[in-house]
TORVEX-755339 format. One record per residue (C-alpha): z, y, x; residue in three letters; residue number from 1; chain. Coordinates in steps of 0.001 Angstrom, whole numbers, plus 500000, padded with zeros to 6 digits. Each point is the difference from the previous one (the first is absolute). Layout:
REM residues N
SITE       Z       Y       X  residu  num  chaine
SITE       Z       Y       X     Ala  NUM       A
...
//
This chain:
REM residues 491
SITE       Z       Y       X  residu  num  chaine
SITE  352523  405180  819638     Unk    1       A
SITE  502178  502719  501812     Unk    2       A
SITE  503571  500501  499906     Unk    3       A
SITE  499851  503602  499274     Unk    4       A
SITE  496825  499893  497366     Unk    5       A
SITE  502855  497284  498423     Unk    6       A
SITE  502841  502395  499692     Unk    7       A
SITE  498250  503056  499151     Unk    8       A
SITE  499511  498503  496417     Unk    9       A
SITE  503816  499477  499460     Unk   10       A
SITE  501850  502058  498053     Unk   11       A
SITE  503849  498282  500858     Unk   12       A
SITE  501332  502506  502771     Unk   13       A
SITE  500199  498661  503446     Unk   14       A
SITE  500784  500897  503825     Unk   15       A
SITE  498394  498411  502724     Unk   16       A
SITE  500871  499489  503671     Unk   17       A
SITE  497724  499327  502874     Unk   18       A
SITE  496705  499923  498011     Unk   19       A
SITE  496923  497924  501007     Unk   20       A
SITE  496624  500032  497335     Unk   21       A
SITE  499863  496377  500375     Unk   22       A
SITE  497341  497851  498756     Unk   23       A
SITE  502505  498557  497388     Unk   24       A
SITE  499115  496246  499131     Unk   25       A
SITE  502601  498820  497712     Unk   26       A
SITE  503173  500359  498394     Unk   27       A
SITE  502817  498392  499016     Unk   28       A
SITE  503938  499918  499702     Unk   29       A
SITE  500293  496440  501210     Unk   30       A
SITE  500883  499806  503797     Unk   31       A
SITE  497886  496323  500460     Unk   32       A
SITE  496729  502050  498621     Unk   33       A
SITE  500234  502690  502448     Unk   34       A
SITE  497109  500313  502721     Unk   35       A
SITE  498469  502248  502404     Unk   36       A
SITE  498956  503291  497913     Unk   37       A
SITE  502632  499407  496863     Unk   38       A
SITE  501893  502028  498386     Unk   39       A
SITE  503610  498530  499064     Unk   40       A
SITE  501881  500698  497046     Unk   41       A
SITE  503808  499630  501182     Unk   42       A
SITE  501864  499624  496618     Unk   43       A
SITE  503706  500014  499742     Unk   44       A
SITE  500425  496894  497118     Unk   45       A
SITE  502742  498018  498677     Unk   46       A
SITE  499932  497411  502743     Unk   47       A
SITE  498186  501204  502660     Unk   48       A
SITE  499042  503498  501721     Unk   49       A
SITE  496581  500300  501105     Unk   50       A
SITE  501573  502187  502867     Unk   51       A
SITE  501437  496988  501691     Unk   52       A
SITE  496616  498160  500499     Unk   53       A
SITE  498570  503184  501799     Unk   54       A
SITE  501305  498865  503384     Unk   55       A
SITE  497733  496543  499502     Unk   56       A
SITE  496620  502703  499334     Unk   57       A
SITE  500520  502812  502780     Unk   58       A
SITE  497323  497350  502658     Unk   59       A
SITE  497404  500981  496965     Unk   60       A
SITE  497666  502634  501496     Unk   61       A
SITE  499076  502945  497655     Unk   62       A
SITE  503131  499200  497455     Unk   63       A
SITE  500902  502442  497368     Unk   64       A
SITE  503355  499919  498704     Unk   65       A
SITE  500877  501346  496416     Unk   66       A
SITE  503979  500672  500345     Unk   67       A
SITE  502856  501217  497315     Unk   68       A
SITE  500629  503951  500727     Unk   69       A
SITE  503838  498878  500542     Unk   70       A
SITE  498716  497216  502895     Unk   71       A
SITE  500312  500830  503609     Unk   72       A
SITE  496553  500292  501362     Unk   73       A
SITE  500833  501061  503287     Unk   74       A
SITE  500373  496468  501802     Unk   75       A
SITE  496507  499414  499051     Unk   76       A
SITE  499366  503291  501696     Unk   77       A
SITE  499624  498307  503778     Unk   78       A
SITE  496901  497954  498605     Unk   79       A
SITE  496699  501687  500153     Unk   80       A
SITE  498206  497416  497966     Unk   81       A
SITE  502057  500992  496931     Unk   82       A
SITE  498974  502566  497471     Unk   83       A
SITE  503162  500375  498270     Unk   84       A
SITE  499992  501634  495741     Unk   85       A
SITE  503080  500713  498698     Unk   86       A
SITE  500884  500669  496153     Unk   87       A
SITE  502127  500682  497054     Unk   88       A
SITE  498929  496935  498265     Unk   89       A
SITE  498027  497240  502139     Unk   90       A
SITE  498873  497735  496445     Unk   91       A
SITE  498448  502726  498873     Unk   92       A
SITE  498248  501054  503428     Unk   93       A
SITE  498576  496908  500880     Unk   94       A
SITE  499085  499200  496206     Unk   95       A
SITE  497713  502960  500543     Unk   96       A
SITE  498713  499878  503464     Unk   97       A
SITE  498894  496443  498647     Unk   98       A
SITE  498171  501139  497268     Unk   99       A
SITE  497798  502238  502127     Unk  100       A
SITE  499019  497793  503169     Unk  101       A
SITE  499107  496917  497371     Unk  102       A
SITE  496946  501884  498245     Unk  103       A
SITE  499177  498576  496408     Unk  104       A
SITE  496892  500162  497274     Unk  105       A
SITE  501876  499143  496453     Unk  106       A
SITE  498604  501079  496889     Unk  107       A
SITE  503131  499058  498439     Unk  108       A
SITE  503490  498990  500518     Unk  109       A
SITE  502869  499126  498097     Unk  110       A
SITE  503826  499530  500271     Unk  111       A
SITE  501848  498089  497994     Unk  112       A
SITE  504503  500228  499238     Unk  113       A
SITE  502383  498670  498277     Unk  114       A
SITE  502403  496722  499801     Unk  115       A
SITE  498152  497904  499218     Unk  116       A
SITE  496191  499186  499768     Unk  117       A
SITE  498706  501806  502880     Unk  118       A
SITE  498327  496632  501120     Unk  119       A
SITE  498489  498448  496970     Unk  120       A
SITE  498534  503562  499092     Unk  121       A
SITE  498674  500117  503728     Unk  122       A
SITE  498838  496742  499855     Unk  123       A
SITE  497837  500574  496289     Unk  124       A
SITE  499017  503082  501359     Unk  125       A
SITE  498332  498262  502865     Unk  126       A
SITE  498722  497120  498222     Unk  127       A
SITE  498502  502477  497578     Unk  128       A
SITE  498058  502441  502575     Unk  129       A
SITE  498498  496326  501296     Unk  130       A
SITE  498892  499021  496568     Unk  131       A
SITE  498552  503609  499890     Unk  132       A
SITE  498318  499490  503311     Unk  133       A
SITE  501955  502962  501619     Unk  134       A
SITE  500780  499742  504210     Unk  135       A
SITE  504263  500404  499489     Unk  136       A
SITE  503044  498509  501425     Unk  137       A
SITE  503171  499760  498918     Unk  138       A
SITE  503490  501131  502499     Unk  139       A
SITE  503395  498566  499095     Unk  140       A
SITE  502353  496963  499415     Unk  141       A
SITE  496743  497379  500237     Unk  142       A
SITE  499269  501643  503241     Unk  143       A
SITE  496675  501975  500739     Unk  144       A
SITE  497585  498050  497507     Unk  145       A
SITE  496340  501672  500353     Unk  146       A
SITE  497772  498713  497752     Unk  147       A
SITE  500828  496589  499133     Unk  148       A
SITE  501370  498827  503345     Unk  149       A
SITE  503581  501111  501924     Unk  150       A
SITE  499324  501912  503032     Unk  151       A
SITE  503720  500554  501491     Unk  152       A
SITE  503114  499077  498477     Unk  153       A
SITE  502942  502188  499385     Unk  154       A
SITE  503678  500509  500692     Unk  155       A
SITE  500445  502306  497711     Unk  156       A
SITE  498929  500867  496570     Unk  157       A
SITE  498529  503594  501351     Unk  158       A
SITE  499100  499341  503600     Unk  159       A
SITE  500931  501981  502468     Unk  160       A
SITE  497120  503200  500267     Unk  161       A
SITE  498449  499260  503290     Unk  162       A
SITE  499197  496309  497863     Unk  163       A
SITE  498970  501765  496910     Unk  164       A
SITE  497940  502539  502009     Unk  165       A
SITE  498495  497632  502384     Unk  166       A
SITE  499408  497234  497669     Unk  167       A
SITE  498024  502910  497358     Unk  168       A
SITE  498059  500979  502970     Unk  169       A
SITE  498410  496751  500863     Unk  170       A
SITE  499219  498951  497044     Unk  171       A
SITE  498668  503137  498923     Unk  172       A
SITE  497745  499712  502434     Unk  173       A
SITE  498845  497196  498373     Unk  174       A
SITE  499208  501366  497060     Unk  175       A
SITE  503059  500003  497963     Unk  176       A
SITE  500114  502801  497165     Unk  177       A
SITE  502940  499304  498123     Unk  178       A
SITE  503554  498946  500421     Unk  179       A
SITE  503575  499229  498743     Unk  180       A
SITE  503239  500463  501778     Unk  181       A
SITE  503553  498843  498942     Unk  182       A
SITE  502537  502888  500666     Unk  183       A
SITE  503284  498806  500306     Unk  184       A
SITE  502927  502769  499633     Unk  185       A
SITE  501104  498905  503470     Unk  186       A
SITE  496099  500668  501297     Unk  187       A
SITE  500315  503173  497633     Unk  188       A
SITE  503252  501584  501244     Unk  189       A
SITE  498551  498782  503577     Unk  190       A
SITE  496950  501819  499822     Unk  191       A
SITE  497844  497256  500785     Unk  192       A
SITE  497260  501283  498090     Unk  193       A
SITE  500379  503671  501083     Unk  194       A
SITE  497403  502248  499306     Unk  195       A
SITE  497730  498008  497909     Unk  196       A
SITE  499300  501529  497214     Unk  197       A
SITE  498926  497059  496973     Unk  198       A
SITE  497126  500164  497068     Unk  199       A
SITE  502574  497965  498079     Unk  200       A
SITE  504068  499329  500000     Unk  201       A
SITE  501296  497737  497784     Unk  202       A
SITE  503709  499182  498679     Unk  203       A
SITE  500714  496762  498775     Unk  204       A
SITE  503906  499663  499324     Unk  205       A
SITE  503069  500710  501219     Unk  206       A
SITE  503197  497365  500027     Unk  207       A
SITE  502709  499400  502986     Unk  208       A
SITE  499036  499739  503421     Unk  209       A
SITE  500023  500453  503557     Unk  210       A
SITE  503761  501837  499459     Unk  211       A
SITE  500608  498507  503105     Unk  212       A
SITE  497519  502624  501543     Unk  213       A
SITE  499755  502920  497183     Unk  214       A
SITE  504358  499637  499811     Unk  215       A
SITE  499787  501028  496294     Unk  216       A
SITE  497401  499829  497020     Unk  217       A
SITE  499109  503356  499855     Unk  218       A
SITE  498455  500577  503814     Unk  219       A
SITE  498154  496547  499427     Unk  220       A
SITE  498489  502083  497040     Unk  221       A
SITE  499550  503332  501948     Unk  222       A
SITE  498267  497888  502703     Unk  223       A
SITE  497432  498411  497764     Unk  224       A
SITE  499340  503432  498189     Unk  225       A
SITE  498600  500935  503853     Unk  226       A
SITE  496622  498160  498823     Unk  227       A
SITE  499241  502452  497595     Unk  228       A
SITE  501708  503346  501214     Unk  229       A
SITE  498840  499776  503547     Unk  230       A
SITE  497076  497712  500248     Unk  231       A
SITE  497809  501314  497450     Unk  232       A
SITE  497493  503449  499628     Unk  233       A
SITE  498081  502074  496879     Unk  234       A
SITE  497878  497070  499654     Unk  235       A
SITE  502371  497046  500066     Unk  236       A
SITE  500747  497387  496524     Unk  237       A
SITE  503184  498705  499067     Unk  238       A
SITE  500504  496760  498454     Unk  239       A
SITE  503094  499265  498754     Unk  240       A
SITE  501455  497695  497826     Unk  241       A
SITE  501570  501665  497125     Unk  242       A
SITE  502317  496908  498973     Unk  243       A
SITE  502304  500154  502997     Unk  244       A
SITE  503131  501569  499237     Unk  245       A
SITE  499337  502519  502741     Unk  246       A
SITE  496398  500882  499296     Unk  247       A
SITE  501298  503681  498943     Unk  248       A
SITE  500630  500375  503581     Unk  249       A
SITE  496891  499588  501386     Unk  250       A
SITE  497682  501593  496951     Unk  251       A
SITE  502292  503605  500934     Unk  252       A
SITE  498734  499262  503442     Unk  253       A
SITE  496624  500432  498637     Unk  254       A
SITE  500164  502184  498010     Unk  255       A
SITE  501992  502737  502339     Unk  256       A
SITE  497080  498862  501972     Unk  257       A
SITE  497236  500405  497996     Unk  258       A
SITE  498785  496471  500325     Unk  259       A
SITE  497728  498087  497626     Unk  260       A
SITE  502153  497124  498103     Unk  261       A
SITE  498596  496686  498966     Unk  262       A
SITE  502890  498477  498416     Unk  263       A
SITE  499950  496382  498307     Unk  264       A
SITE  503018  498161  497706     Unk  265       A
SITE  501086  500662  496763     Unk  266       A
SITE  501062  503026  500384     Unk  267       A
SITE  496999  501171  501430     Unk  268       A
SITE  497328  502871  499126     Unk  269       A
SITE  496899  498300  501774     Unk  270       A
SITE  500465  496694  500102     Unk  271       A
SITE  502621  498629  497051     Unk  272       A
SITE  501189  496853  499369     Unk  273       A
SITE  500129  499248  496713     Unk  274       A
SITE  501583  496545  499197     Unk  275       A
SITE  499865  497055  502000     Unk  276       A
SITE  499837  496165  498772     Unk  277       A
SITE  501094  497342  501730     Unk  278       A
SITE  497771  497055  498566     Unk  279       A
SITE  500128  496679  502707     Unk  280       A
SITE  499870  500884  502534     Unk  281       A
SITE  497265  502494  499304     Unk  282       A
SITE  501495  504259  499365     Unk  283       A
SITE  498036  501514  497239     Unk  284       A
SITE  500214  504094  501496     Unk  285       A
SITE  498964  502537  496992     Unk  286       A
SITE  499131  503046  502403     Unk  287       A
SITE  499173  503412  499154     Unk  288       A
SITE  497485  502263  502813     Unk  289       A
SITE  499588  503384  498688     Unk  290       A
SITE  500720  498920  496567     Unk  291       A
SITE  497524  497045  500082     Unk  292       A
SITE  501443  497256  498326     Unk  293       A
SITE  499383  496148  501197     Unk  294       A
SITE  502008  496906  501336     Unk  295       A
SITE  499738  498051  503556     Unk  296       A
SITE  501028  496099  500697     Unk  297       A
SITE  501940  499292  502618     Unk  298       A
SITE  500306  496732  501944     Unk  299       A
SITE  503607  500775  501854     Unk  300       A
SITE  503548  498728  499814     Unk  301       A
SITE  501765  503516  499811     Unk  302       A
SITE  499581  503449  498876     Unk  303       A
SITE  500596  501792  503126     Unk  304       A
SITE  496695  497889  501284     Unk  305       A
SITE  497918  501840  497221     Unk  306       A
SITE  501773  503313  501127     Unk  307       A
SITE  498577  499401  503637     Unk  308       A
SITE  496959  499305  498998     Unk  309       A
SITE  499072  502710  497327     Unk  310       A
SITE  501491  502299  502599     Unk  311       A
SITE  497337  498747  502576     Unk  312       A
SITE  497452  500682  497517     Unk  313       A
SITE  500933  503256  499956     Unk  314       A
SITE  499660  500420  503486     Unk  315       A
SITE  497058  499214  500271     Unk  316       A
SITE  497930  501408  496806     Unk  317       A
SITE  502244  502732  499404     Unk  318       A
SITE  499236  501936  496452     Unk  319       A
SITE  497229  498048  500655     Unk  320       A
SITE  501358  496778  498546     Unk  321       A
SITE  498608  498269  497396     Unk  322       A
SITE  500340  497175  497238     Unk  323       A
SITE  497735  497995  501908     Unk  324       A
SITE  501635  500831  503349     Unk  325       A
SITE  502631  497474  498884     Unk  326       A
SITE  497845  496795  500518     Unk  327       A
SITE  500284  500592  503816     Unk  328       A
SITE  503377  498812  499498     Unk  329       A
SITE  499067  496211  499783     Unk  330       A
SITE  498742  500219  503464     Unk  331       A
SITE  503340  501084  501563     Unk  332       A
SITE  502255  497103  501845     Unk  333       A
SITE  504018  500789  500311     Unk  334       A
SITE  500420  501215  503378     Unk  335       A
SITE  501604  497240  502626     Unk  336       A
SITE  503642  499099  499047     Unk  337       A
SITE  499998  501678  496569     Unk  338       A
SITE  500557  498034  497365     Unk  339       A
SITE  498531  497513  501869     Unk  340       A
SITE  499756  496541  499002     Unk  341       A
SITE  500109  497384  502491     Unk  342       A
SITE  497250  497165  499228     Unk  343       A
SITE  501594  496722  500604     Unk  344       A
SITE  499326  496452  499754     Unk  345       A
SITE  502585  499135  497565     Unk  346       A
SITE  499290  502665  497706     Unk  347       A
SITE  503477  501920  500298     Unk  348       A
SITE  500179  503180  499276     Unk  349       A
SITE  500528  501961  502953     Unk  350       A
SITE  500002  503858  500658     Unk  351       A
SITE  500281  502136  502493     Unk  352       A
SITE  500671  503509  499406     Unk  353       A
SITE  501048  503373  502592     Unk  354       A
SITE  502155  501347  497640     Unk  355       A
SITE  503121  501116  502555     Unk  356       A
SITE  501377  502932  497396     Unk  357       A
SITE  502111  499245  496908     Unk  358       A
SITE  497206  501416  497702     Unk  359       A
SITE  497494  498106  501705     Unk  360       A
SITE  501770  497071  499428     Unk  361       A
SITE  500930  500620  496335     Unk  362       A
SITE  496283  500550  499505     Unk  363       A
SITE  498794  496932  501273     Unk  364       A
SITE  502724  498315  498414     Unk  365       A
SITE  499402  500926  496979     Unk  366       A
SITE  496446  498909  500071     Unk  367       A
SITE  500360  496610  501539     Unk  368       A
SITE  502656  499131  496791     Unk  369       A
SITE  498052  501310  497269     Unk  370       A
SITE  497326  497219  501038     Unk  371       A
SITE  502563  497428  501537     Unk  372       A
SITE  501072  496826  497584     Unk  373       A
SITE  502334  498629  502061     Unk  374       A
SITE  502363  501202  502335     Unk  375       A
SITE  499679  503107  502022     Unk  376       A
SITE  501430  499474  503718     Unk  377       A
SITE  499796  503137  502332     Unk  378       A
SITE  500611  499805  503978     Unk  379       A
SITE  501116  503866  500993     Unk  380       A
SITE  501190  501476  503173     Unk  381       A
SITE  500362  503871  501835     Unk  382       A
SITE  499409  500954  503186     Unk  383       A
SITE  502355  501030  502644     Unk  384       A
SITE  499962  503535  500889     Unk  385       A
SITE  498628  501032  496835     Unk  386       A
SITE  502021  501491  496589     Unk  387       A
SITE  502853  498361  499633     Unk  388       A
SITE  500786  501280  496523     Unk  389       A
SITE  496985  498083  498479     Unk  390       A
SITE  501178  496779  500542     Unk  391       A
SITE  502794  499480  497390     Unk  392       A
SITE  497133  501278  497646     Unk  393       A
SITE  497368  497899  500985     Unk  394       A
SITE  501781  496647  499319     Unk  395       A
SITE  501316  501902  496782     Unk  396       A
SITE  496039  500022  499175     Unk  397       A
SITE  499377  496498  500518     Unk  398       A
SITE  503078  498698  498051     Unk  399       A
SITE  498476  501552  497077     Unk  400       A
SITE  497130  498015  499731     Unk  401       A
SITE  500657  497214  502568     Unk  402       A
SITE  501568  496411  499021     Unk  403       A
SITE  501091  499725  503548     Unk  404       A
SITE  499713  502513  502799     Unk  405       A
SITE  500379  498583  503444     Unk  406       A
SITE  500201  502676  502775     Unk  407       A
SITE  499029  499872  503526     Unk  408       A
SITE  498450  501550  502943     Unk  409       A
SITE  497805  502871  499980     Unk  410       A
SITE  499873  501531  503323     Unk  411       A
SITE  503344  500834  501141     Unk  412       A
SITE  498577  501597  502867     Unk  413       A
SITE  503176  501115  502102     Unk  414       A
SITE  502366  499561  497269     Unk  415       A
SITE  502559  496995  499558     Unk  416       A
SITE  497981  497982  496840     Unk  417       A
SITE  503305  498581  498626     Unk  418       A
SITE  500880  503840  499417     Unk  419       A
SITE  497295  500393  498049     Unk  420       A
SITE  499949  497504  497816     Unk  421       A
SITE  503640  500556  499337     Unk  422       A
SITE  498956  503383  498733     Unk  423       A
SITE  497317  499063  498063     Unk  424       A
SITE  502533  498457  498144     Unk  425       A
SITE  502807  502322  500188     Unk  426       A
SITE  500265  501281  496495     Unk  427       A
SITE  498875  496868  497993     Unk  428       A
SITE  502289  498601  497781     Unk  429       A
SITE  501995  496269  500865     Unk  430       A
SITE  498506  498521  496739     Unk  431       A
SITE  496619  500651  501008     Unk  432       A
SITE  500107  498889  503684     Unk  433       A
SITE  499312  496482  498747     Unk  434       A
SITE  496812  500953  499739     Unk  435       A
SITE  499489  501039  503167     Unk  436       A
SITE  499541  497895  503373     Unk  437       A
SITE  500007  501132  503657     Unk  438       A
SITE  497478  498277  502358     Unk  439       A
SITE  499935  502094  502712     Unk  440       A
SITE  497201  498365  501625     Unk  441       A
SITE  496745  501460  498518     Unk  442       A
SITE  497745  497103  500410     Unk  443       A
SITE  502422  497412  498662     Unk  444       A
SITE  501083  502291  497200     Unk  445       A
SITE  496100  499606  498740     Unk  446       A
SITE  500092  496189  500991     Unk  447       A
SITE  503438  500049  497416     Unk  448       A
SITE  498490  501593  497131     Unk  449       A
SITE  496776  498108  500191     Unk  450       A
SITE  502222  496703  499834     Unk  451       A
SITE  501247  501063  496702     Unk  452       A
SITE  497100  501877  498453     Unk  453       A
SITE  498698  498221  496703     Unk  454       A
SITE  496476  500088  498787     Unk  455       A
SITE  501067  503025  497614     Unk  456       A
SITE  502231  501498  502115     Unk  457       A
SITE  498319  503778  502330     Unk  458       A
SITE  501518  500715  503358     Unk  459       A
SITE  499417  503139  500899     Unk  460       A
SITE  500517  500365  504007     Unk  461       A
SITE  500796  503834  500569     Unk  462       A
SITE  499843  502423  502460     Unk  463       A
SITE  497910  499001  502875     Unk  464       A
SITE  496835  499839  498107     Unk  465       A
SITE  496941  500220  502108     Unk  466       A
SITE  502025  500203  503055     Unk  467       A
SITE  500014  498018  502889     Unk  468       A
SITE  502846  499782  502302     Unk  469       A
SITE  504035  500815  499780     Unk  470       A
SITE  501953  502073  502216     Unk  471       A
SITE  502893  498845  501083     Unk  472       A
SITE  501994  502164  502649     Unk  473       A
SITE  496984  501625  501679     Unk  474       A
SITE  497549  497568  499789     Unk  475       A
SITE  497248  498567  497993     Unk  476       A
SITE  499509  496733  499038     Unk  477       A
SITE  496869  498180  497835     Unk  478       A
SITE  501172  499587  496592     Unk  479       A
SITE  497565  500096  496981     Unk  480       A
SITE  501727  499160  496873     Unk  481       A
SITE  496663  498896  498757     Unk  482       A
SITE  499439  497425  502854     Unk  483       A
SITE  503660  498264  499435     Unk  484       A
SITE  499179  499319  496612     Unk  485       A
SITE  496251  498079  500858     Unk  486       A
SITE  501966  497868  502758     Unk  487       A
SITE  502418  499042  497741     Unk  488       A
SITE  497983  499240  496813     Unk  489       A
SITE  497254  498250  501920     Unk  490       A
SITE  502529  497800  501716     Unk  491       A
//
């Protein structure tokens, strides 16, 4: 596609130097992906400045570089092969160029935001679409999944714009008609989904997370709200969990923008949860849709799983949701690493879960505690270069439900692991420290817990779930909680 044709569609303001109407062949903000006739987005991030990598790219033919308006472009004017585009918001313009460069033909596209539940809901939605024989995909923490197969891993909950648009373009050519995307607060703040207008936007819940990036809870909440403010049109539908403390914030955005609302929860108008009864590993849920009452049995560990499945049904069926559709829930499988029980020859109760926020950990542990006939043992850690405020809160939540806590390393990244562990117990009363043990090596922590685990005890290994890596300094090492469990038990 010609560069001029792509740029004509863009609303973001920009200027051009040394313009050449090249035949554009690809887009990336990763210098290692750049080839001849590619556009490179020189983004200034917290760790890297894309402009530092331009010197490695100058030998490519017909190169296009997008720079900040504040950048010095004169140093590149000597190269006839480089077209310079300057703009105030590099991320936004790259997203817009990616959107128009990679054509897509989807009937419906959905975005989900919130602190917890995004991945589970997206996975349930994709499973339901598959059951209904709809050609579909999901994009998020579990990667880019087309139909029933993962076609691409993602390092981010909401991938970079060129990844999202390129993937959607490729699979829509294969017949994909529906897509569901996880919209993270950071992804929204960085315009990674610009300029999509979603058919349905979804809010799950809101608790503390990513304050290392947003600096305040208000800014975090505002970023989540951008999905409803900037990525909707007159035909969009807002699906909202009214039982979240902050649902009013999202409901008000919908009302201001005159977005149709489908709500669910105990306070909802459309799908009202009247009563929840826990009956021996089954939940009997009494519901009302458009004032028609009925009850449904859910086989589930937790109430939040039920909310996630109800939300997924609403995304798929909207206001056409009926009692008969709830039978689909029996066919749904939990996503990898979400209260996932690891089968083993010793028949021990060992679970892995991705819970890495205080609220998510509380939800998982409270659910397991109700089913646990013995002791509940929990392994937790916290990621480096991430929100430090939640570290003691993670330990505090674990103490509420656990008989014993093992603090270990998660993804320490560029922080000293012992400092992270120290911060996790910094606000714990001395008398409660007897319930806590530090085992820095994650593999040894898992082995230690398995050795002390009784037949009636439960072990939760929290924080990484489906992940198969550990990040130490700037290196990624293969590491799977599930694999360590299986290797140790099957010895």
